[in-house]
Structure formats: C-alpha cells, structure tokens
N, C-alpha and C positions, 0 to 999 in steps of 0.2 A: 657629458653624460650626467644623469641625475643620480642623487644619492640613493642607496638602497633604503627601503622603508621597512622598519621592524613591524612584523605582524605576528600576533599570537596564534598558537595552534587552534585555540577556540574560535578565533575569528575566521580562520581558514576553514575549519569544520563547518561553521554556520553557512558560509558561502557555498560550500560543496553541497550541504543539505538542501539549500534553497534551489540550486541549479538542478539537482536530482529531482526534487519535487516538480519543478517547472517542466523538465524534460519528460517525466512520467505522465504529466498531465497532457502532453501532446500525443502520446501513443494512442492510436485509433482503436480504443475499446478492448484491447487485449488485457490490459491490467486495470483492475478496479480498486479504488480506495474503499475504506470501511463505509463511508457515506454512500458510495456508488453501489456497493454490495447491498446495503440496506434498501436503496431505491430499487435496485434490480429485483429484490425479493418482496418489495412492498411492505417492509417492516422498518422499525426505528433503528438508528445506529446503536442505541442502548441494547436492544435485543441482540444485535450482531455481537456486541461485546460479551453479553451473557453466554451466547452460544460458544464463542471462542473460549471463554474462561472454563466452560464445562467440557471443552474438547469435542464439541459436537459439530463444529464447522471445520472444513479443511484448513490446514495450516496455511497462513499467508506465505507467499513467496517473496523473496527480496530480489527483484530483478537486477539490482546493482549492489555491489559490496560497499558502495559509498552511501553513507547516511543510514538512517534507521526507518526510512519510509516503508511502511508495510503495504503490500499490494497482493491481491488475489488474482489468479488467472480466471478470466471469464469462463473458460471451458471447464475449469475445476469446479466452480460454483454451479454451473449448469449441470454437470455430471452428478454432483452431490444432490441437487434438487431433484433430478430425474430418479436417482436412487431412492430418495425419501418417498416418492410417489408410490412405490411398491411396498412401503411399510404399513 
C-alpha cells in the first residue's frame, strides 16, 4: 500500500471548486454564469454586476453547496426580463 499524502484543506477546496465549475458547465442551459446572463440579455458582464449590486437582478442561485460558483436559473432571468417589458 502507498503512504497517505498530506493535502491541505485549501487544496481540497480548490479541487472541489474546479470540479463544480466543470460540472455546472455541462448542464444543458438550465444554469447561466454571469457571462452567459450578459450574453442572453445582450449586455456586458459589467452591466450585470451593476444590476446585481443595485439588487435589480434576481439573486443568483447556488445549485451546489460546494464552492462559490454563482449561477442564475435561465427561467428566473427570462421571467425577470418578461416582467420588465411591462414596466
């Protein structure tokens, strides 16, 4: 048997974050990153950050308790956009 390898909690956390990001990227369109929300709306990522900081955009959901990757549900963004049309 091989000897156990000492791994720091920070190293484990980084691996988990990377795996979560990769797995979220494979989801078929349900979850959108900040960049994808911007593309979906035809605006810049900076504008999405501004909307978020002013609490004008729906709160992002965290589909996993692992990591800090923020994602929005496409249906939440679409509903929010539809709502804004009536304003």
